[in-house]
C-alpha positions in Angstrom: -8.5 -4.9 -129.2 -8.9 -1.2 -129.2 -5.9 1.0 -128.7 -5.4 3.1 -125.6 -6.5 6.7 -126.2 -4.9 9.9 -125.0 -6.5 13.3 -124.9 -4.5 16.5 -125.5 -6.9 19.4 -125.1 -10.1 19.4 -123.1 -13.1 20.3 -125.2 -11.4 19.4 -128.5 -12.4 16.6 -130.9 -9.7 14.4 -129.4 -11.2 14.7 -126.0 -13.8 12.1 -126.8 -13.1 8.4 -126.0 -13.2 6.0 -129.0 -16.5 4.4 -129.9 -17.7 1.6 -127.7 -17.3 -2.0 -129.0 -18.8 -5.2 -127.5 -15.4 -6.7 -127.1 -13.5 -5.8 -123.9 -10.7 -3.8 -125.3 -7.9 -1.9 -123.4 -10.0 1.2 -123.0 -13.0 -0.8 -121.6 -10.7 -2.5 -119.2 -9.3 0.8 -118.0 -12.7 2.2 -117.5 -13.8 -0.9 -115.6 -10.8 -0.8 -113.3 -11.3 2.9 -112.7 -14.9 2.2 -111.7 -13.9 -0.6 -109.3 -11.2 1.5 -107.6 -13.6 4.5 -107.3 -14.8 3.0 -103.9 -11.5 2.9 -102.0 -10.4 6.3 -103.4 -13.8 7.8 -102.6 -13.8 6.2 -99.1 -10.4 7.7 -98.2 -11.3 11.1 -99.6 -14.7 11.2 -97.9 -13.3 10.2 -94.5 -10.5 12.7 -94.7 -12.8 15.5 -95.9 -15.5 15.0 -93.3 -12.9 14.7 -90.5 -11.1 17.8 -91.7 -14.3 19.9 -92.0 -15.6 18.7 -88.6 -12.3 19.2 -86.7 -11.5 22.6 -88.2 -15.1 23.7 -87.9 -15.1 22.8 -84.2 -11.8 24.6 -83.7 -12.7 27.7 -85.7 -13.5 29.6 -82.5 -9.9 29.1 -81.4 -6.6 30.6 -82.6 -5.6 27.3 -84.3 -8.8 26.8 -86.2 -8.1 28.9 -89.3 -4.5 27.7 -89.7 -5.7 24.1 -89.4 -8.4 24.8 -92.0 -5.8 26.3 -94.4 -3.6 23.3 -93.9 -6.5 20.9 -94.4 -7.5 22.7 -97.6 -4.0 22.5 -98.9 -4.0 18.7 -98.4 -7.4 18.6 -100.2 -5.6 20.2 -103.1 -3.2 17.2 -103.2 -6.2 14.8 -103.2 -7.5 16.7 -106.2 -4.1 16.4 -107.9 -4.2 12.6 -107.3 -7.7 12.4 -108.8 -6.6 14.3 -111.8 -3.7 12.0 -112.3 -6.0 8.9 -112.0 -8.4 10.3 -114.5 -5.6 11.1 -116.9 -4.2 7.6 -116.7 -7.4 5.6 -116.6 -9.9 7.8 -118.5 -7.7 9.8 -120.8 -8.9 13.1 -119.4 -6.2 15.7 -119.3 -7.0 18.6 -116.9 -4.5 21.4 -116.4 -3.1 21.7 -112.9 -4.2 24.8 -111.0 -1.7 27.5 -110.2 0.0 26.8 -106.9 -0.8 29.0 -104.0 2.0 31.5 -103.2 4.0 31.0 -100.0 3.8 33.4 -97.0 6.6 35.6 -98.4 5.1 36.0 -101.8 1.6 36.5 -100.4 2.9 39.4 -98.3 2.9 37.8 -94.9 1.4 35.1 -92.8 -2.1 36.5 -92.6 -2.6 37.2 -96.3 -1.3 33.7 -97.0 -3.6 32.2 -94.4 -6.6 34.1 -95.9 -5.7 33.0 -99.5 -5.6 29.4 -98.3 -8.9 29.6 -96.5 -10.8 31.0 -99.5 -9.0 28.9 -102.1 -11.7 28.0 -104.7 -9.7 25.1 -106.1 -9.5 23.4 -102.6 -13.2 24.0 -101.9 -14.2 22.5 -105.2 -12.1 19.4 -104.3 -13.9 19.2 -100.9 -17.2 19.2 -102.8 -15.9 16.5 -105.2 -14.8 14.3 -102.3 -18.1 14.6 -100.5 -20.2 13.5 -103.5 -17.8 10.8 -104.5 -18.7 8.2 -101.8 -22.3 7.4 -102.9 -21.1 7.5 -106.5 -18.1 5.2 -105.7 -20.4 2.7 -104.0 -22.7 2.7 -107.1 -19.9 2.4 -109.7 -18.2 -0.3 -107.7 -21.4 -2.3 -107.4 -22.4 -1.9 -111.1 -18.9 -2.7 -112.4 -18.5 -5.7 -110.2 -21.9 -7.1 -111.1 -21.4 -6.3 -114.8 -18.0 -8.0 -114.8 -19.5 -11.2 -113.3 -22.9 -11.5 -115.1 -23.3 -8.7 -117.6 -20.0 -8.8 -119.4 -21.6 -8.8 -122.9 -22.9 -5.2 -122.3 -20.2 -4.2 -119.8 -18.3 -1.9 -122.3 -21.5 0.2 -122.8 -22.3 0.3 -119.1 -18.7 1.3 -118.1 -18.7 4.0 -120.8 -21.8 5.6 -119.5 -20.6 5.6 -115.9 -17.1 6.7 -116.9 -18.5 9.6 -118.9 -20.2 10.8 -115.7 -16.7 10.6 -114.0 -15.2 12.6 -116.8 -17.8 15.2 -116.4 -17.3 15.4 -112.6 -13.5 15.7 -113.0 -13.8 18.5 -115.6 -16.5 20.4 -113.6 -15.0 20.2 -110.1 -11.2 19.6 -110.5 -10.5 21.9 -113.5 -8.9 25.3 -112.8 -11.0 28.3 -113.7 -9.6 29.4 -117.1 -10.6 33.0 -116.5 -9.1 33.0 -112.9 -5.9 31.4 -114.1 -5.6 33.9 -117.0 -6.2 36.8 -114.6 -3.6 35.6 -112.1 -1.0 35.3 -114.9 -1.9 38.8 -116.1 -1.6 40.3 -112.7 1.7 38.6 -112.0 3.0 40.0 -115.3 1.6 43.4 -114.7 3.1 43.5 -111.2 6.5 42.9 -112.7 6.0 45.7 -115.2 4.9 48.1 -112.4 7.9 47.2 -110.3 10.3 47.6 -113.2 8.8 50.9 -114.2 9.0 52.3 -110.7 12.6 51.3 -110.4 13.4 52.9 -113.8 11.7 56.1 -112.7 13.7 56.2 -109.5 16.9 55.7 -111.4 16.0 58.5 -113.8 15.2 60.9 -111.0 18.4 60.0 -109.2 20.4 60.5 -112.4 18.8 63.8 -113.2 19.4 65.1 -109.7 23.0 63.9 -109.7 24.0 65.1 -113.1 21.9 68.3 -113.2 20.8 70.2 -110.1 23.3 68.7 -107.7 26.3 69.4 -110.1 25.1 73.0 -110.5 24.7 73.5 -106.7 28.2 72.1 -106.1 29.6 74.6 -108.7 27.5 77.3 -107.0 29.0 76.6 -103.6 32.5 76.6 -104.9 31.9 79.9 -106.8 30.5 81.6 -103.7 33.5 80.3 -101.7 35.9 81.9 -104.1 33.9 85.1 -104.2 34.0 85.3 -100.4 37.8 85.0 -100.5 38.2 87.7 -103.1 35.6 90.0 -101.5 38.2 92.2 -99.7 41.1 91.7 -102.2 39.3 92.2 -105.5 35.7 93.4 -105.0 35.2 93.6 -108.8 36.2 90.0 -109.4 34.0 88.9 -106.4 31.0 90.8 -107.8 31.5 89.0 -111.2 31.7 85.6 -109.4 28.5 86.4 -107.4 26.8 87.4 -110.7 27.9 84.1 -112.3 26.6 82.2 -109.2 23.3 84.0 -109.5 23.0 82.7 -113.0 23.8 79.1 -111.8 21.0 79.5 -109.2 18.5 80.3 -111.9 19.6 77.3 -114.0 19.4 75.0 -111.0 15.9 76.2 -110.1 14.8 75.7 -113.7 16.2 72.1 -113.7 14.4 71.4 -110.4 11.2 72.7 -111.8 11.5 70.5 -114.8 12.3 67.5 -112.6 9.3 68.2 -110.4 7.1 68.5 -113.5 8.4 65.1 -114.6 7.5 63.6 -111.2 4.1 65.3 -110.8 3.3 68.7 -112.1 1.8 71.2 -109.8 -0.7 72.4 -112.4 -2.1 68.9 -112.6 -2.7 68.7 -108.9 -4.2 72.2 -108.7 -6.2 72.6 -111.9 -6.7 69.1 -113.4 -6.1 67.5 -116.7 -7.4 70.3 -118.9 -4.9 72.9 -117.7 -2.1 70.4 -117.4 -2.5 69.1 -120.9 -2.8 72.6 -122.3 0.5 73.4 -120.6 2.1 70.3 -122.2 0.7 71.3 -125.6 2.1 74.8 -125.3 5.6 73.3 -125.1 5.1 71.0 -128.2 7.0 72.1 -131.4 3.8 71.9 -133.5 0.4 73.5 -132.8 -1.8 71.2 -130.7 -5.5 71.5 -130.2 -6.6 70.2 -126.7 -10.2 69.1 -125.9 -11.0 67.7 -122.5 -14.6 66.8 -121.8 -14.9 65.3 -118.3 -17.8 65.6 -116.0 -15.5 65.4 -113.0 -11.8 64.8 -112.2 -10.7 61.1 -112.1 -8.7 59.6 -109.3 -5.2 61.1 -108.9 -3.5 57.9 -110.1 -5.6 57.7 -113.3 -5.2 61.4 -113.8 -1.4 61.1 -113.5 -1.2 58.2 -115.9 -3.3 60.1 -118.5 -1.1 63.1 -118.2 2.2 61.3 -118.7 0.7 59.3 -121.5 -0.3 62.4 -123.4 3.0 64.1 -122.5 5.1 61.3 -124.0 3.0 61.0 -127.0 3.4 64.8 -127.7 7.1 64.4 -127.3 7.0 61.7 -130.0 5.1 64.1 -132.2 7.7 66.8 -131.7 10.7 64.5 -132.3 9.6 61.9 -134.8 6.3 62.7 -136.6 7.3 65.7 -138.8 3.7 66.9 -138.4 2.2 70.3 -139.0 -0.4 70.0 -136.3 -1.8 67.6 -133.7 -4.8 67.2 -131.4 -5.5 65.7 -128.0 -9.0 64.6 -127.0 -9.9 63.3 -123.6 -13.4 62.1 -122.6 -15.2 59.6 -120.4 -17.5 56.9 -121.5 -19.8 54.7 -119.3 -20.3 54.9 -115.6 -18.5 53.3 -112.7 -17.4 50.6 -112.2 -17.3 49.9 -116.0 -16.5 53.5 -117.0 -13.5 54.2 -119.1 -11.3 57.3 -119.6 -10.5 57.6 -123.3 -7.5 59.5 -124.8 -6.9 60.1 -128.5 -3.7 61.8 -129.7 -3.5 62.3 -133.5 -1.2 64.1 -135.9 -0.8 64.7 -139.6 2.8 63.6 -139.8 4.6 60.9 -141.8 3.1 58.0 -139.9 4.7 54.6 -139.7 4.8 54.5 -135.9 4.5 51.1 -134.2 4.9 49.4 -130.9 8.2 47.9 -132.1 9.6 51.1 -133.6 11.8 52.1 -130.7 9.7 55.3 -130.1 8.7 54.4 -126.5 5.2 53.3 -127.5 5.8 49.7 -126.4 6.7 51.0 -122.9 3.5 53.1 -122.8 1.5 50.1 -123.9 3.0 48.0 -121.0 2.3 50.7 -118.5 -1.4 51.0 -119.5 -1.8 47.2 -119.5 -0.5 47.1 -116.0 -3.6 49.1 -114.8 -6.1 47.3 -117.1 -5.7 49.8 -119.8 -5.7 49.5 -123.6 -3.2 51.1 -126.0 -3.9 51.1 -129.8 -1.8 52.6 -132.6 -3.0 53.4 -136.1 -0.2 54.8 -138.2 -0.2 54.1 -141.9 2.8 55.4 -143.8 2.3 59.0 -145.0 -1.1 59.4 -143.4 -0.4 60.5 -139.8 -0.8 58.7 -136.5 -3.7 58.1 -134.3 -3.1 56.7 -130.8 -6.0 55.7 -128.7 -5.6 54.9 -125.0 -8.2 53.6 -122.5 -7.9 53.7 -118.7 -10.4 52.4 -116.1 -12.4 55.3 -114.6 -12.2 55.8 -110.9 -13.6 58.9 -109.3 -11.8 60.8 -106.6 
C-alpha cells in the first residue's frame, strides 16, 4: 500500500505524486474516486455556468443585468473554491486561495464594487474551467469506470495520466495570479503608508500653526490692545509696544513663509526643480553642488516628491553627516511610460547611515515605495554617503 501524499508548495519537488505502482494503493484509489466524481461535479458546474451566462447575458440590456452578472461570478468563485478543495484532498494539489474581492465600502462605493466583480479574472477563469469540464468529466468517468471493471491491472497508470491532466487544469485555471496577488498586497500596503503620511503631515501643519504663527498673532493682538489703551495716557510706552508688535509681525510672517515652503514652495511651482533645489542647497550648512538635467518638467506630484526627498536628505547632511561638501544630481532616464526620474545625493561625511539608523531614511524609503519608487543607501563607515532614489516619470 502506498502512503497518502501531501503537497506543500506548487512547483516544488514535493508537488509531484509518488511513483505509480501496479497495486491499487491509497493514492491510486483517491485518483480513481476523483475521476469518477468528476462527472457529477462537472455536470453541476456546467449547468450553473451556462444558465448564469445565458440569463445575465440576456438581461445585460436591463438595469439588473450587471448586478446579476456580478453576483453570478461571485458564486462561480465559490465553485472554484470547492474544486480547489477537492483537488487538495483527492489529488494532493495545494493551490493558494485568491484574494477576496473587497466589499462595496472598501471598493469605494457600489459601482466600483460592481465593476470589480464584473471584470474579476479569478471568476472568469473559473467560468472557463467549468465549461471545459463537462466533456472531460464524461471522458474520465467512462475511462475510470471501464478500467475499474475490466482494466484494473493497468488502472493505476491510466488514472495517473488522467489525474495529471486534472492537476494541470486546476493549476492553470484555478490558481491566483502570483503577480496580480503580489501587486494587490503592495498597493494595499502602499495605500496605508500614503494615508499615514498624509495624516502625519496634517498633524505637523496643525502643530506648527498652533505653536508658532497662531501664538505670535495672539500675542500681537494683545500687544496692540494694550498699546491702544496707553495711546493717550503714555504715548512713549504705546510707541514701544507698537514697535514690539511690529517685530512680532515680522516673525509671524517668517514662520508662515517657512510653513508654506514646507507644504509646497512657491519657487518650485514657478521655476521648477532646478531653482527650488538650488534654494534648498543654499540653506544647507555645507557647500552643495546642484546639477539638474531634465528635458522637461515632470508632473507636479513627482516634482514635489523629488523636492522634499532632496530637502530631507540635505537636512540629514547638515545635522548628521559631518561633511565638508555634498552634491545633488537629478536626471531622467528612459521614455514614458517606463521612464524614471533619478536622484543622487552624496556627501563626503562620516558615513554609517542606514534605513534603521533613526535618521528619517526609513520614512523616505516608505514614501517612495508608495509611488512605485526605489530608495537605496550606500554609506560605508568613514567613506561618505550616497543615496539614490528613483521615481516613475510622468510628464505634465
